[in-house]
N, CA, C and O atoms as CSV, one atom per row, in Angstrom:
chain,resi,resn,atom,element,x,y,z
A,1,UNK,N,N,58.637,162.884,-44.538
A,1,UNK,CA,C,58.401,161.792,-45.606
A,1,UNK,C,C,57.576,162.282,-46.771
A,1,UNK,O,O,57.059,161.458,-47.525
A,2,UNK,N,N,57.426,163.559,-46.957
A,2,UNK,CA,C,56.721,164.060,-48.164
A,2,UNK,C,C,57.667,163.869,-49.349
A,2,UNK,O,O,58.889,163.920,-49.216
A,3,UNK,N,N,57.075,163.654,-50.471
A,3,UNK,CA,C,57.707,163.385,-51.720
A,3,UNK,C,C,58.487,164.656,-52.183
A,3,UNK,O,O,57.966,165.771,-52.163
A,4,UNK,N,N,59.631,164.449,-52.556
A,4,UNK,CA,C,60.294,165.781,-52.963
A,4,UNK,C,C,59.697,166.128,-54.334
A,4,UNK,O,O,59.055,165.311,-54.994
A,5,UNK,N,N,59.962,167.462,-54.747
A,5,UNK,CA,C,59.543,168.009,-56.023
A,5,UNK,C,C,60.471,167.815,-57.235
A,5,UNK,O,O,60.295,168.331,-58.339
A,6,UNK,N,N,61.507,166.983,-56.874
A,6,UNK,CA,C,62.399,166.843,-58.042
A,6,UNK,C,C,61.823,166.169,-59.272
A,6,UNK,O,O,62.144,166.554,-60.396
A,7,UNK,N,N,61.028,165.229,-59.088
A,7,UNK,CA,C,60.263,164.697,-60.223
A,7,UNK,C,C,58.830,164.985,-60.071
A,7,UNK,O,O,58.027,164.160,-60.507
A,8,UNK,N,N,58.438,166.005,-59.533
A,8,UNK,CA,C,56.959,166.237,-59.444
A,8,UNK,C,C,56.543,165.355,-58.141
A,8,UNK,O,O,57.274,165.177,-57.166
A,9,UNK,N,N,55.349,164.884,-58.296
A,9,UNK,CA,C,54.812,164.099,-57.116
A,9,UNK,C,C,54.745,162.560,-57.617
A,9,UNK,O,O,53.832,161.843,-57.208
A,10,UNK,N,N,55.649,162.104,-58.437
A,10,UNK,CA,C,55.777,160.797,-58.986
A,10,UNK,C,C,56.462,159.875,-57.783
A,10,UNK,O,O,57.651,160.028,-57.505
A,11,UNK,N,N,55.718,159.010,-57.163
A,11,UNK,CA,C,56.443,158.499,-56.101
A,11,UNK,C,C,57.487,157.306,-56.417
A,11,UNK,O,O,58.387,156.980,-55.643
A,12,UNK,N,N,57.227,156.684,-57.705
A,12,UNK,CA,C,58.249,155.711,-58.173
A,12,UNK,C,C,59.500,156.401,-58.509
A,12,UNK,O,O,60.551,155.797,-58.295
A,13,UNK,N,N,59.531,157.623,-59.022
A,13,UNK,CA,C,60.597,158.240,-59.391
A,13,UNK,C,C,61.444,158.694,-58.207
A,13,UNK,O,O,62.672,158.635,-58.140
A,14,UNK,N,N,60.564,159.174,-57.241
A,14,UNK,CA,C,61.315,159.546,-55.795
A,14,UNK,C,C,62.031,158.297,-55.116
A,14,UNK,O,O,63.223,158.260,-54.808
A,15,UNK,N,N,61.147,157.332,-54.947
A,15,UNK,CA,C,61.828,156.280,-54.446
A,15,UNK,C,C,63.022,155.688,-55.061
A,15,UNK,O,O,63.935,155.177,-54.412
A,16,UNK,N,N,62.973,155.788,-56.495
A,16,UNK,CA,C,64.158,155.361,-57.118
A,16,UNK,C,C,65.427,156.339,-56.868
A,16,UNK,O,O,66.575,155.912,-56.742
A,17,UNK,N,N,65.105,157.561,-56.821
A,17,UNK,CA,C,66.208,158.510,-56.550
A,17,UNK,C,C,66.801,158.290,-55.163
A,17,UNK,O,O,68.014,158.353,-54.963
A,18,UNK,N,N,65.861,158.017,-54.164
A,18,UNK,CA,C,66.311,157.613,-52.815
A,18,UNK,C,C,67.172,156.418,-52.835
A,18,UNK,O,O,68.217,156.356,-52.188
A,19,UNK,N,N,66.654,155.319,-53.703
A,19,UNK,CA,C,67.476,154.061,-53.646
A,19,UNK,C,C,68.791,154.320,-54.197
A,19,UNK,O,O,69.770,153.794,-53.670
A,20,UNK,N,N,68.924,155.148,-55.299
A,20,UNK,CA,C,70.237,155.529,-55.889
A,20,UNK,C,C,71.073,156.074,-54.914
A,20,UNK,O,O,72.156,155.531,-54.693
A,21,UNK,N,N,70.707,157.136,-54.257
A,21,UNK,CA,C,71.520,157.834,-53.275
A,21,UNK,C,C,71.800,156.940,-51.966
A,21,UNK,O,O,72.785,157.208,-51.278
A,22,UNK,N,N,71.097,156.070,-51.678
A,22,UNK,CA,C,71.338,155.093,-50.482
A,22,UNK,C,C,72.545,154.226,-51.054
A,22,UNK,O,O,73.551,154.004,-50.380
A,23,UNK,N,N,72.379,153.792,-52.250
A,23,UNK,CA,C,73.529,152.903,-52.696
A,23,UNK,C,C,74.975,153.536,-53.122
A,23,UNK,O,O,76.014,152.890,-53.262
A,24,UNK,N,N,74.825,154.797,-53.279
A,24,UNK,CA,C,75.865,155.518,-53.857
A,24,UNK,C,C,77.258,155.447,-53.068
A,24,UNK,O,O,78.289,155.113,-53.652
A,25,UNK,N,N,77.235,155.754,-51.814
A,25,UNK,CA,C,78.473,155.627,-51.003
A,25,UNK,C,C,79.306,154.165,-51.053
A,25,UNK,O,O,80.511,154.031,-51.265
A,26,UNK,N,N,78.360,153.158,-50.806
A,26,UNK,CA,C,78.897,151.806,-50.734
A,26,UNK,C,C,79.391,151.469,-52.280
A,26,UNK,O,O,80.409,150.803,-52.470
A,27,UNK,N,N,78.727,151.893,-53.179
A,27,UNK,CA,C,79.091,151.686,-54.553
A,27,UNK,C,C,80.333,152.278,-54.929
A,27,UNK,O,O,81.247,151.632,-55.441
A,28,UNK,N,N,80.382,153.629,-54.656
A,28,UNK,CA,C,81.712,154.353,-54.867
A,28,UNK,C,C,82.897,153.682,-54.163
A,28,UNK,O,O,83.939,153.611,-54.814
A,29,UNK,N,N,82.879,153.214,-53.005
A,29,UNK,CA,C,83.949,152.696,-52.302
A,29,UNK,C,C,84.320,151.375,-52.839
A,29,UNK,O,O,85.495,151.007,-52.818
A,30,UNK,N,N,83.331,150.609,-53.340
A,30,UNK,CA,C,83.614,149.317,-53.983
A,30,UNK,C,C,84.322,149.644,-55.479
A,30,UNK,O,O,85.249,148.978,-55.939
A,31,UNK,N,N,83.817,150.584,-56.019
A,31,UNK,CA,C,84.356,150.967,-57.341
A,31,UNK,C,C,85.826,151.438,-57.351
A,31,UNK,O,O,86.661,150.959,-58.118
A,32,UNK,N,N,86.095,152.429,-56.427
A,32,UNK,CA,C,87.350,152.773,-56.172
A,32,UNK,C,C,88.304,151.690,-55.826
A,32,UNK,O,O,89.401,151.656,-56.383
A,33,UNK,N,N,87.978,150.851,-54.992
A,33,UNK,CA,C,88.754,149.819,-54.330
A,33,UNK,C,C,89.124,148.734,-55.547
A,33,UNK,O,O,90.283,148.361,-55.730
A,34,UNK,N,N,88.152,148.336,-56.248
A,34,UNK,CA,C,88.436,147.326,-57.298
A,34,UNK,C,C,89.133,148.067,-58.459
A,34,UNK,O,O,90.055,147.509,-59.053
A,35,UNK,N,N,88.746,149.232,-58.781
A,35,UNK,CA,C,89.437,149.936,-59.865
A,35,UNK,C,C,90.829,150.136,-59.619
A,35,UNK,O,O,91.645,149.871,-60.502
A,36,UNK,N,N,91.198,150.598,-58.451
A,36,UNK,CA,C,92.581,150.644,-58.068
A,36,UNK,C,C,93.276,149.325,-58.077
A,36,UNK,O,O,94.430,149.261,-58.501
A,37,UNK,N,N,92.648,148.261,-57.634
A,37,UNK,CA,C,93.301,146.879,-57.701
A,37,UNK,C,C,93.446,146.365,-59.006
A,37,UNK,O,O,94.434,145.664,-59.227
A,38,UNK,N,N,92.615,146.593,-59.935
A,38,UNK,CA,C,92.650,146.088,-61.373
A,38,UNK,C,C,93.703,146.931,-62.151
A,38,UNK,O,O,94.215,146.475,-63.174
A,39,UNK,N,N,94.039,148.209,-61.648
A,39,UNK,CA,C,94.857,149.078,-62.588
A,39,UNK,C,C,96.215,148.767,-62.090
A,39,UNK,O,O,97.074,148.653,-62.965
A,40,UNK,N,N,96.611,148.594,-60.764
A,40,UNK,CA,C,97.752,148.521,-60.182
A,40,UNK,C,C,98.095,147.141,-59.838
A,40,UNK,O,O,99.287,146.856,-59.959
A,41,UNK,N,N,97.309,146.235,-59.440
A,41,UNK,CA,C,97.549,144.934,-58.953
A,41,UNK,C,C,97.663,145.005,-57.536
A,41,UNK,O,O,98.012,143.969,-56.970
A,42,UNK,N,N,97.448,145.984,-56.872
A,42,UNK,CA,C,97.743,146.189,-55.414
A,42,UNK,C,C,96.414,146.630,-54.712
A,42,UNK,O,O,95.698,147.488,-55.227
A,43,UNK,N,N,96.144,146.110,-53.692
A,43,UNK,CA,C,94.918,146.498,-52.923
A,43,UNK,C,C,95.191,147.817,-52.122
A,43,UNK,O,O,95.797,147.759,-51.052
A,44,UNK,N,N,94.765,148.956,-52.614
A,44,UNK,CA,C,95.225,150.170,-52.046
A,44,UNK,C,C,94.435,150.725,-50.823
A,44,UNK,O,O,94.738,151.767,-50.241
A,45,UNK,N,N,93.402,149.927,-50.499
A,45,UNK,CA,C,92.388,150.482,-49.298
A,45,UNK,C,C,92.994,149.748,-48.058
A,45,UNK,O,O,92.888,148.539,-47.852
A,46,UNK,N,N,93.690,150.710,-47.205
A,46,UNK,CA,C,93.985,150.293,-45.917
A,46,UNK,C,C,94.968,148.989,-45.827
A,46,UNK,O,O,94.747,148.101,-45.003
A,47,UNK,N,N,95.955,148.945,-46.640
A,47,UNK,CA,C,96.940,147.840,-46.390
A,47,UNK,C,C,96.574,146.711,-47.545
A,47,UNK,O,O,95.629,146.737,-48.334
A,48,UNK,N,N,97.538,145.780,-47.412
A,48,UNK,CA,C,97.428,144.656,-48.632
A,48,UNK,C,C,96.510,143.622,-48.204
A,48,UNK,O,O,96.133,142.824,-49.062
A,49,UNK,N,N,96.047,143.496,-46.894
A,49,UNK,CA,C,95.203,142.470,-46.591
A,49,UNK,C,C,93.757,142.866,-46.204
A,49,UNK,O,O,93.385,142.608,-45.059
A,50,UNK,N,N,92.928,143.463,-47.056
A,50,UNK,CA,C,91.869,144.144,-46.588
A,50,UNK,C,C,90.550,143.568,-47.533
A,50,UNK,O,O,90.684,143.210,-48.703
A,51,UNK,N,N,89.425,143.556,-46.882
A,51,UNK,CA,C,88.276,143.182,-47.650
A,51,UNK,C,C,87.207,144.115,-47.720
A,51,UNK,O,O,86.026,143.784,-47.828
A,52,UNK,N,N,87.657,145.376,-47.655
A,52,UNK,CA,C,86.690,146.494,-47.716
A,52,UNK,C,C,85.842,146.571,-48.996
A,52,UNK,O,O,84.614,146.607,-48.923
A,53,UNK,N,N,86.490,146.596,-50.157
A,53,UNK,CA,C,85.594,146.531,-51.249
A,53,UNK,C,C,84.562,145.338,-51.386
A,53,UNK,O,O,83.460,145.442,-51.925
A,54,UNK,N,N,85.060,144.241,-50.840
A,54,UNK,CA,C,84.319,143.023,-50.753
A,54,UNK,C,C,82.855,143.218,-49.847
A,54,UNK,O,O,81.721,143.018,-50.282
A,55,UNK,N,N,83.147,143.568,-48.765
A,55,UNK,CA,C,81.879,143.802,-48.031
A,55,UNK,C,C,81.194,144.930,-48.207
A,55,UNK,O,O,80.160,145.111,-47.562
A,56,UNK,N,N,81.658,145.866,-49.105
A,56,UNK,CA,C,80.832,146.988,-49.398
A,56,UNK,C,C,79.808,146.752,-50.604
A,56,UNK,O,O,78.900,147.537,-50.879
A,57,UNK,N,N,80.088,145.513,-51.315
A,57,UNK,CA,C,79.039,145.176,-52.116
A,57,UNK,C,C,77.859,144.484,-51.518
A,57,UNK,O,O,76.775,144.462,-52.101
A,58,UNK,N,N,78.064,143.915,-50.346
A,58,UNK,CA,C,76.918,143.117,-49.695
A,58,UNK,C,C,75.585,144.019,-49.402
A,58,UNK,O,O,74.442,143.673,-49.701
A,59,UNK,N,N,75.898,145.065,-48.854
A,59,UNK,CA,C,74.697,145.872,-48.374
A,59,UNK,C,C,74.029,146.651,-49.566
A,59,UNK,O,O,73.113,147.433,-49.312
A,60,UNK,N,N,74.484,146.450,-50.943
A,60,UNK,CA,C,73.830,147.233,-51.941
A,60,UNK,C,C,72.372,146.943,-52.167
A,60,UNK,O,O,71.521,147.818,-52.325
A,61,UNK,N,N,72.133,145.553,-52.171
A,61,UNK,CA,C,70.684,145.227,-52.388
A,61,UNK,C,C,69.775,145.516,-51.306
A,61,UNK,O,O,68.628,145.813,-51.637
A,62,UNK,N,N,70.070,145.486,-50.039
A,62,UNK,CA,C,69.190,146.062,-48.972
A,62,UNK,C,C,69.047,147.668,-48.994
A,62,UNK,O,O,68.035,148.282,-48.657
A,63,UNK,N,N,70.082,148.150,-49.390
A,63,UNK,CA,C,70.092,149.578,-49.655
A,63,UNK,C,C,69.187,150.193,-50.553
A,63,UNK,O,O,68.661,151.295,-50.398
A,64,UNK,N,N,69.010,149.261,-51.689
A,64,UNK,CA,C,68.140,149.563,-52.825
A,64,UNK,C,C,66.842,149.322,-52.523
A,64,UNK,O,O,65.941,149.941,-53.090
A,65,UNK,N,N,66.595,148.333,-51.535
A,65,UNK,CA,C,65.065,147.944,-51.196
A,65,UNK,C,C,64.578,148.786,-49.992
A,65,UNK,O,O,63.375,148.986,-49.832
A,66,UNK,N,N,65.494,149.271,-49.161
A,66,UNK,CA,C,64.965,149.856,-47.863
A,66,UNK,C,C,64.103,151.087,-48.082
A,66,UNK,O,O,63.211,151.292,-47.259
A,67,UNK,N,N,64.282,152.033,-49.217
A,67,UNK,CA,C,63.310,153.132,-49.459
A,67,UNK,C,C,61.811,152.603,-49.563
A,67,UNK,O,O,60.868,153.205,-49.049
A,68,UNK,N,N,61.685,151.433,-50.270
A,68,UNK,CA,C,60.318,150.932,-50.234
A,68,UNK,C,C,59.857,150.501,-48.839
A,68,UNK,O,O,58.714,150.766,-48.469
A,69,UNK,N,N,60.634,149.907,-48.133
A,69,UNK,CA,C,60.346,149.424,-46.804
A,69,UNK,C,C,59.982,150.740,-45.805
A,69,UNK,O,O,59.016,150.767,-45.043
A,70,UNK,N,N,60.874,151.718,-45.961
A,70,UNK,CA,C,60.738,152.860,-45.229
A,70,UNK,C,C,59.364,153.456,-45.491
A,70,UNK,O,O,58.559,153.706,-44.594
A,71,UNK,N,N,59.177,153.642,-46.651
A,71,UNK,CA,C,57.830,154.231,-47.114
A,71,UNK,C,C,56.580,153.521,-46.455
A,71,UNK,O,O,55.643,154.139,-45.950
A,72,UNK,N,N,56.686,152.127,-46.525
A,72,UNK,CA,C,55.703,151.312,-46.136
A,72,UNK,C,C,55.576,151.507,-44.632
A,72,UNK,O,O,54.454,151.752,-44.190
A,73,UNK,N,N,56.534,151.431,-43.859
A,73,UNK,CA,C,56.688,151.547,-42.423
A,73,UNK,C,C,55.980,152.932,-42.013
A,73,UNK,O,O,55.197,153.016,-41.067
A,74,UNK,N,N,56.337,153.967,-42.807
A,74,UNK,CA,C,55.753,155.344,-42.592
A,74,UNK,C,C,54.297,155.349,-42.933
A,74,UNK,O,O,53.587,156.004,-42.169
A,75,UNK,N,N,53.811,154.840,-43.775
A,75,UNK,CA,C,52.495,154.849,-44.139
A,75,UNK,C,C,51.539,154.041,-42.927
A,75,UNK,O,O,50.405,154.391,-42.598
A,76,UNK,N,N,52.221,153.006,-42.424
A,76,UNK,CA,C,51.587,152.331,-41.396
A,76,UNK,C,C,51.531,152.945,-40.008
A,76,UNK,O,O,50.531,152.916,-39.291
A,77,UNK,N,N,52.808,153.560,-39.660
A,77,UNK,CA,C,52.940,153.955,-38.368
A,77,UNK,C,C,53.035,155.445,-38.286
A,77,UNK,O,O,52.951,155.934,-37.159
A,78,UNK,N,N,53.199,156.249,-39.322
A,78,UNK,CA,C,53.294,157.619,-39.184
A,78,UNK,C,C,54.505,158.205,-38.504
A,78,UNK,O,O,54.559,159.367,-38.102
A,79,UNK,N,N,55.604,157.192,-38.390
A,79,UNK,CA,C,56.771,157.651,-37.640
A,79,UNK,C,C,57.844,157.773,-38.660
A,79,UNK,O,O,58.177,156.760,-39.277
A,80,UNK,N,N,58.433,158.942,-38.904
A,80,UNK,CA,C,59.465,159.168,-40.042
A,80,UNK,C,C,60.732,158.542,-39.508
A,80,UNK,O,O,61.547,158.246,-40.381
A,81,UNK,N,N,61.046,158.297,-38.353
A,81,UNK,CA,C,62.363,157.899,-37.812
A,81,UNK,C,C,62.476,156.209,-37.775
A,81,UNK,O,O,63.580,155.665,-37.810
A,82,UNK,N,N,61.263,155.471,-37.704
A,82,UNK,CA,C,61.500,154.159,-37.423
A,82,UNK,C,C,62.061,153.342,-38.607
A,82,UNK,O,O,62.823,152.391,-38.436
A,83,UNK,N,N,61.640,153.768,-39.822
A,83,UNK,CA,C,62.249,153.125,-40.989
A,83,UNK,C,C,63.818,153.272,-41.144
A,83,UNK,O,O,64.562,152.350,-41.478
A,84,UNK,N,N,64.203,154.531,-40.861
A,84,UNK,CA,C,65.668,154.728,-40.949
A,84,UNK,C,C,66.478,154.055,-39.693
A,84,UNK,O,O,67.658,153.728,-39.813
A,85,UNK,N,N,65.835,153.900,-38.636
A,85,UNK,CA,C,66.494,153.161,-37.474
A,85,UNK,C,C,66.562,151.659,-37.871
A,85,UNK,O,O,67.604,151.042,-37.651
A,86,UNK,N,N,65.493,151.047,-38.447
A,86,UNK,CA,C,65.576,149.716,-38.822
A,86,UNK,C,C,66.551,149.480,-39.927
A,86,UNK,O,O,67.214,148.444,-39.874
A,87,UNK,N,N,66.745,150.392,-41.025
A,87,UNK,CA,C,67.640,150.293,-42.103
A,87,UNK,C,C,69.047,150.463,-41.522
A,87,UNK,O,O,69.981,149.789,-41.959
A,88,UNK,N,N,69.186,151.249,-40.661
A,88,UNK,CA,C,70.625,151.453,-39.914
A,88,UNK,C,C,71.030,150.148,-39.333
A,88,UNK,O,O,72.168,149.722,-39.537
A,89,UNK,N,N,70.186,149.501,-38.637
A,89,UNK,CA,C,70.414,148.386,-37.693
A,89,UNK,C,C,70.825,147.252,-38.618
A,89,UNK,O,O,71.809,146.545,-38.400
A,90,UNK,N,N,69.930,147.104,-39.770
A,90,UNK,CA,C,70.092,145.833,-40.603
A,90,UNK,C,C,71.490,146.005,-41.424
A,90,UNK,O,O,72.263,145.058,-41.573
A,91,UNK,N,N,71.713,147.195,-41.897
A,91,UNK,CA,C,72.857,147.433,-42.737
A,91,UNK,C,C,74.216,147.317,-41.808
A,91,UNK,O,O,75.230,146.760,-42.230
A,92,UNK,N,N,74.126,147.876,-40.564
A,92,UNK,CA,C,75.219,147.716,-39.536
A,92,UNK,C,C,75.521,146.242,-39.324
A,92,UNK,O,O,76.670,145.823,-39.463
A,93,UNK,N,N,74.487,145.431,-38.981
A,93,UNK,CA,C,74.624,144.050,-38.621
A,93,UNK,C,C,75.206,143.393,-39.826
A,93,UNK,O,O,76.244,142.746,-39.688
A,94,UNK,N,N,74.631,143.497,-41.009
A,94,UNK,CA,C,75.180,142.842,-42.299
A,94,UNK,C,C,76.744,143.164,-42.388
A,94,UNK,O,O,77.605,142.298,-42.544
A,95,UNK,N,N,76.977,144.487,-42.269
A,95,UNK,CA,C,78.418,144.796,-42.470
A,95,UNK,C,C,79.349,144.286,-41.539
A,95,UNK,O,O,80.448,143.893,-41.932
A,96,UNK,N,N,78.988,144.246,-40.196
A,96,UNK,CA,C,79.798,143.704,-39.208
A,96,UNK,C,C,79.982,142.221,-39.287
A,96,UNK,O,O,81.062,141.675,-39.062
A,97,UNK,N,N,78.812,141.551,-39.639
A,97,UNK,CA,C,78.946,140.119,-39.817
A,97,UNK,C,C,79.852,139.613,-41.021
A,97,UNK,O,O,80.553,138.603,-40.955
A,98,UNK,N,N,79.759,140.362,-42.021
A,98,UNK,CA,C,80.424,140.300,-43.296
A,98,UNK,C,C,81.902,140.518,-43.289
A,98,UNK,O,O,82.674,139.925,-44.043
A,99,UNK,N,N,82.251,141.404,-42.393
A,99,UNK,CA,C,83.671,141.786,-42.319
A,99,UNK,C,C,84.572,140.951,-41.403
A,99,UNK,O,O,84.042,140.373,-40.454
A,100,UNK,N,N,85.743,140.854,-41.586
A,100,UNK,CA,C,86.665,140.101,-40.942
A,100,UNK,C,C,87.876,140.941,-40.509
A,100,UNK,O,O,88.516,141.652,-41.283
A,101,UNK,N,N,88.107,140.805,-39.306
A,101,UNK,CA,C,89.182,141.480,-38.681
A,101,UNK,C,C,90.255,140.553,-38.128
A,101,UNK,O,O,89.917,139.911,-37.134
A,102,UNK,N,N,91.600,140.352,-38.637
A,102,UNK,CA,C,92.455,139.345,-38.218
A,102,UNK,C,C,93.741,140.165,-37.742
A,102,UNK,O,O,94.294,140.983,-38.478
A,103,UNK,N,N,94.147,139.886,-36.505
A,103,UNK,CA,C,95.306,140.506,-35.873
A,103,UNK,C,C,96.406,139.597,-36.173
A,103,UNK,O,O,96.142,138.395,-36.190
A,104,UNK,N,N,97.671,140.003,-36.428
A,104,UNK,CA,C,98.743,139.110,-36.627
A,104,UNK,C,C,99.140,138.554,-35.153
A,104,UNK,O,O,99.000,139.211,-34.121
A,105,UNK,N,N,99.630,137.304,-35.221
A,105,UNK,CA,C,99.948,136.669,-33.964
A,105,UNK,C,C,101.298,136.950,-33.519
A,105,UNK,O,O,101.711,136.474,-32.462
C-alpha cells in the first residue's frame, strides 16, 4: 500500500490514478457497447437482448470511490487485502443484482 512513484509522493494524484484504472475496464465495455449500438443500431454484445453496457455503468461510482475507502481501511487495520476483498464483494453484488438473465420459455 505504499504510494507509487508515478507522481512522486502526492497521495491525491496516486488515488486519482488508482480510481481511473479501477473504472477503466467497466467504462471501456460500456463505451464499446453503446458506441457500436449508436453506429449500427444493433446491440452487438452477446446477442440482441442484452443489458451488458447498462449494468457496466452502475459500478463506475463505487469503483471511483473505493481507492479512498481502501486507503482508509489500510490506515486503520494495516491489512492490505481487506479493502480489496470488500471492494470485490460490493461490486460483485451490485453487478449481480443489476443484471438480468431471462431464458426463453
